C-alpha positions in Angstrom: -17.5 64.5 202.1 -14.2 65.5 203.3 -12.5 62.9 201.1 -14.5 64.7 198.7 -13.9 68.5 198.9 -10.0 66.9 199.1 -10.1 65.6 195.8 -12.3 68.9 194.4 -9.6 71.3 195.4 -6.4 68.9 194.3 -8.5 68.2 190.7 -10.0 71.9 190.5 -13.4 70.4 189.6 -16.8 70.6 191.8 -17.3 68.3 194.4 -21.1 67.7 193.7 -19.6 66.2 190.2 -17.3 63.8 191.8 -20.0 62.5 194.3 -22.2 62.1 191.1 -19.3 60.5 189.6 -18.8 58.1 192.8 -21.9 56.7 192.8 -22.3 55.8 189.3 -19.0 53.9 189.4 -20.4 51.9 192.4 -23.3 51.2 190.7 -21.3 50.2 187.3 -18.0 48.5 188.6 -19.2 47.7 192.5 -15.9 49.0 193.6 -16.7 50.6 197.1 -14.5 53.5 198.5 -11.8 53.9 195.9 -11.8 57.9 196.5 -11.1 57.0 200.3 -8.6 54.5 199.7 -6.6 56.9 197.2 -7.1 60.3 199.8 -5.2 58.0 202.4 -2.3 56.8 199.9 -1.7 60.2 199.0 -1.8 61.4 202.4 0.5 58.4 203.5 2.6 59.2 200.5 3.3 62.9 200.9 3.9 62.4 205.0 6.0 59.7 204.6 8.3 61.6 201.5 8.4 64.6 203.8 9.7 63.2 206.6 12.4 61.1 204.5 13.3 65.0 203.2 13.4 66.5 206.5 10.9 68.8 205.4 8.7 69.7 209.0 7.6 73.1 207.5 4.7 72.5 205.8 4.1 75.8 204.3 3.8 75.6 200.3 7.0 77.4 199.3 9.2 75.2 201.7 7.3 72.2 200.2 8.1 73.1 196.6 11.7 74.3 197.3 12.5 70.9 199.3 11.2 68.9 196.2 13.0 71.3 193.7 16.0 70.9 195.7 16.0 66.9 195.6 15.1 67.5 192.2 18.9 69.5 192.1 20.7 66.6 194.0 19.5 63.9 192.3 20.7 65.6 188.7 24.0 66.1 190.0 23.9 62.8 191.3 22.8 61.2 188.1 25.7 63.1 185.9 28.4 61.9 188.3 27.4 58.4 187.4 27.2 59.2 183.9 30.8 60.3 183.9 31.5 56.5 183.8 29.6 55.6 181.2 30.9 55.0 177.9 29.6 57.4 175.3 30.9 60.9 173.6 28.3 63.1 175.4 25.6 63.6 178.4 23.0 62.9 175.5 24.5 59.2 174.3 25.5 58.5 177.8 21.7 59.0 179.0 20.8 57.0 175.8 22.8 54.2 176.7 21.3 53.9 180.4 18.0 53.8 178.9 18.0 51.4 177.0 19.1 49.5 179.2 16.5 50.2 181.9 13.3 50.3 179.8 11.2 47.2 179.1 9.7 47.8 175.9 12.2 46.8 173.0 9.8 46.1 169.9 6.8 47.6 168.5 4.8 47.8 164.9 6.0 50.6 163.1 6.4 52.3 159.5 8.8 50.8 157.1 11.9 52.8 156.5 11.5 52.3 152.9 8.0 54.1 152.7 9.9 57.3 154.4 12.5 57.2 151.9 9.6 57.1 149.1 7.7 60.1 151.0 11.2 62.5 150.6 11.7 61.2 147.0 8.4 62.0 145.9 8.5 65.4 148.1 11.7 66.5 148.0 12.6 68.9 151.1 14.0 72.0 149.8 14.9 73.7 152.7 17.0 70.7 154.0 18.5 70.4 151.0 19.9 74.0 151.0 20.9 73.5 154.4 22.9 70.7 153.5 23.7 72.7 150.4 23.0 68.8 148.6 21.8 68.6 144.9 19.2 66.2 145.6 17.4 63.8 148.4 19.6 60.6 147.1 22.7 62.4 147.7 21.5 63.2 151.4 20.1 59.3 152.0 23.5 58.2 151.4 24.9 59.8 154.0 22.3 59.9 156.9 19.9 57.3 158.1 16.7 58.3 156.7 14.8 58.7 160.3 17.5 61.1 161.3 16.5 63.1 158.3 12.7 62.9 159.0 13.6 63.7 162.5 14.8 66.9 161.3 12.6 67.8 159.0 10.3 69.8 161.7 13.6 72.3 162.4 14.0 73.0 158.7 10.9 72.7 156.6 7.8 75.1 156.8 4.7 74.3 158.7 2.8 74.4 155.4 5.3 71.8 153.7 5.1 69.5 157.0 1.0 69.7 156.6 0.7 69.1 153.3 3.3 66.4 153.1 1.5 64.4 155.7 -2.0 64.8 154.4 -0.8 63.4 151.1 1.5 60.8 152.0 0.1 59.3 155.4 -3.5 59.1 153.7 -2.4 55.9 151.5 -0.8 53.9 154.0 -1.7 50.6 154.5 -1.1 47.8 157.4 1.6 46.4 154.8 3.5 49.3 155.0 4.5 48.3 159.0 6.5 45.8 160.3 7.8 45.0 163.7 11.0 46.2 164.5 13.1 47.6 167.6 12.7 50.7 169.3 15.5 52.9 168.8 17.2 55.9 170.9 19.1 58.2 168.8 21.4 61.2 169.2 21.2 63.7 166.3 24.8 64.6 164.7 26.4 68.0 165.4 25.4 68.7 161.6 21.8 69.7 162.9 23.0 72.0 165.8 22.4 75.5 163.9 18.5 74.2 163.0 18.2 72.1 166.3 18.3 75.4 168.6 15.2 76.8 167.2 13.0 73.4 168.1 15.0 73.8 171.7 13.7 77.3 172.3 10.2 76.5 171.0 10.1 72.8 172.8 11.9 73.6 175.8 13.4 70.5 175.6 16.4 68.3 173.9 13.9 65.2 173.5 11.2 64.2 171.0 10.1 60.9 169.1 8.4 59.8 165.7 5.7 57.6 166.8 5.2 55.9 163.6 9.0 55.4 163.1 9.4 53.9 166.7 12.4 56.3 166.9 13.2 58.9 169.7 16.1 61.7 168.8 18.0 63.6 171.8 19.4 67.0 170.0 22.8 67.7 170.4 22.2 70.8 172.4 23.9 70.9 176.0 21.8 73.5 178.5 23.4 74.5 181.8 20.2 75.1 183.0 19.8 73.0 186.6 16.8 70.8 186.4 16.5 70.1 182.2 19.1 67.2 182.0 17.1 65.2 184.7 13.5 66.5 183.2 14.9 65.3 179.4 16.4 62.1 181.0 13.1 61.2 182.2 11.6 62.4 179.3 13.2 59.3 177.0 11.5 56.6 179.2 8.1 58.3 179.1 8.6 58.6 175.1 9.4 54.8 175.4 6.3 53.7 176.8 4.6 56.4 174.8 5.6 54.9 171.2 4.8 51.5 172.5 1.6 52.6 173.6 0.8 54.0 169.9 2.5 51.1 168.2 -0.5 49.0 169.9 -2.7 51.2 168.8 -1.6 51.1 164.8 -2.1 47.0 165.2 -5.4 47.4 166.6 -6.4 49.1 163.8 -4.6 47.0 161.1 -8.0 45.4 160.3 -10.0 48.5 160.0 -10.9 50.1 156.3 -10.0 53.2 157.6 -6.8 51.8 158.6 -4.9 55.5 157.1 -7.9 57.9 158.9 -7.2 56.3 162.1 -3.3 56.4 161.6 -3.1 60.5 160.9 -5.6 61.0 164.0 -3.1 59.3 166.4 -0.2 61.0 165.4 -2.2 64.7 165.0 -3.0 64.1 168.9 -6.7 64.4 168.1 -9.1 64.9 170.8 -12.9 64.1 170.9 -14.7 67.3 170.9 -17.2 66.0 173.6 -18.0 68.2 176.5 -20.5 67.0 178.4 -20.7 63.4 179.6 -23.2 61.4 181.9 -22.0 60.3 185.4 -20.1 57.3 185.0 -18.3 58.1 181.8 -14.8 58.9 181.2 -13.2 61.0 178.2 -10.4 60.1 177.0 -7.7 63.1 176.3 -4.3 62.2 174.7 -2.9 65.8 175.6 -2.5 68.0 178.4 -5.5 70.5 177.5 -4.5 73.0 180.6 -1.4 73.8 178.5 -3.9 74.9 175.7 -6.7 76.5 177.4 -7.0 76.0 181.5 -10.7 76.7 181.0 -11.3 74.0 178.3 -14.5 72.8 180.1 -13.2 69.0 179.7 -10.6 70.0 182.3 -13.5 69.6 184.5 -14.9 66.0 183.5 -13.7 62.7 184.4 -11.0 61.8 182.1 -8.2 59.2 181.3 -5.2 60.5 179.9 -2.9 58.1 178.6 0.3 60.3 178.8 -0.2 59.7 182.6 0.1 55.9 181.8 3.5 56.1 179.9 4.7 58.6 182.8 3.4 56.1 185.5 6.1 53.3 183.6 8.6 55.4 182.5 8.8 57.2 185.9 9.0 53.3 187.5 11.9 52.3 185.1 13.7 55.3 185.9 13.6 54.7 189.4 15.6 51.1 188.8 18.7 54.0 188.0 20.1 53.3 191.8 22.0 56.4 192.1 23.0 55.4 196.1 22.1 52.2 197.5 22.7 53.8 201.4 20.8 56.9 201.8 17.0 56.5 200.3 16.9 60.3 200.2 19.6 60.0 197.6 17.6 57.3 195.3 15.5 57.9 192.7 13.1 55.4 193.9 11.2 57.6 196.0 9.7 59.2 192.7 8.2 55.5 191.9 4.4 55.9 192.3 4.6 59.6 193.0 3.3 61.2 189.8 -0.6 61.1 190.7 0.5 62.5 194.3 -0.5 65.8 195.2 -0.3 67.5 198.7 -2.7 70.8 200.0 -0.3 73.5 201.8 -0.7 77.1 202.7 1.1 80.0 201.9 -1.8 82.5 202.7 -4.0 81.0 200.4 -4.3 76.8 200.4 -2.7 75.7 197.0 -1.5 72.2 195.3 1.9 71.0 195.7 2.7 68.5 193.3 5.1 65.5 194.0 5.6 64.4 190.2 9.3 64.0 189.3 8.6 66.0 185.8 6.0 68.7 187.2 9.1 69.5 189.7 12.3 69.3 187.3 9.6 71.4 185.2 9.3 74.0 188.4 13.2 73.8 188.9 14.0 74.6 185.5 11.8 77.6 185.5 12.9 78.5 188.8 16.4 78.7 187.6 15.6 80.5 184.5 14.0 83.4 186.6 10.4 82.5 185.6 9.6 81.2 188.6 6.4 78.8 187.4 5.0 76.2 189.3 4.0 73.0 187.5 0.7 70.7 188.4 -0.7 69.4 185.4 1.1 66.2 185.0 0.0 65.6 188.7 -3.0 66.4 188.0 -4.1 64.4 185.0 -2.0 61.6 186.7 -4.5 61.6 190.0 -7.3 60.9 187.2 -5.8 58.3 185.9 -5.3 57.0 189.0 -8.7 56.8 190.1 -10.0 55.2 186.6 -6.9 52.7 187.2 -8.9 51.7 190.3 -11.9 51.4 188.7 -10.8 49.6 185.9 -9.1 47.1 187.8 -5.5 48.0 187.0 -2.7 49.3 184.9 -3.5 46.5 182.1 -7.1 46.2 182.1 -6.8 50.3 182.1 -4.8 49.9 179.0 -6.9 47.5 177.2 -10.0 50.2 177.8 -7.9 52.6 176.6 -7.1 51.0 173.2 -10.4 49.3 172.9 -12.2 52.7 173.2 -9.5 55.5 171.8 -11.4 56.5 168.4 -14.3 56.7 170.2 -13.0 59.4 172.8 -15.0 58.5 175.6 -14.9 55.1 178.2 -18.6 53.9 179.2 -18.5 51.3 181.6 
């Protein structure tokens, strides 16, 4: 019961629901003591990390401060190392490192010719105006078509984007796809004016086109501490996210509804399932807490593929060794921490996330004068970690996700 109470506080759910879930999962999988093992591992990681970081004070504010300071020091060291890496800017250098370390080189993506066809059939008028071009052919002679696609969201209206998506993507078939290398590209300086708007809205410099297998970095330098390491980690995350969706594109290639599946995946649809039986797990491919912290689905067992991408991305990032001699100054301390969260008091008891991305975002917010503390990556990752234990590990979990993605729920 003590372990269940711990989980209920960290996950923000009812302990009775967890008790029913655990009983059902034991019946369905035969796996005993899962929650107890995870709590014990979580406690061990929290204790060893705080000892490594020389944090004897266990107040929530102090632990948060120590983790943010660690992010700050790690970012400085990463930037120092990048100074000797070939490239015109920190962004290009970050792309070079990510390409070397990430372990997902290829995927199943939409052919570039199809992108050209979309632009020819529906010329993006605002983009033509921005580039002072007479027609789209003139633009495509100067720029790679995926770079143009990446910039459409900066320039064209939401209405144009939605209408183009609905029309163009409704007719695609598996024959329109090919196996191709995942690319990480830095957008040219010509897009700086409009890219500023994207960064102001999204608060990060990195985005991607899943269907084309391209990650792009906006050429906008922001000097708020924490932002660079946050976006550097996002590069690794997006590589695994793109690879995961590539597997889904291939999974549905024999379906008569391939185009509908494709559009649903790219929209990030989440099924409107607001009730589940004990032992059932929702598949949630977005961070619902950012949209509505009271969403009913946040109080049910769920598995979030975003957490799987972060697990893999942060693991690869940890191989970027920034200091072999000092364990405290090594990115390896963030490996297997995406799901770890501790309960600490500062008056009232609160959850502190030990996830790299949560802490980088919290540092950015602190430096920006907003002082928000983020925990939603850690919370989703802890649910995903519990699911992984019942599923039989990382690879088995991914297979169950892909096999059941269109259903929105996994029934053991």
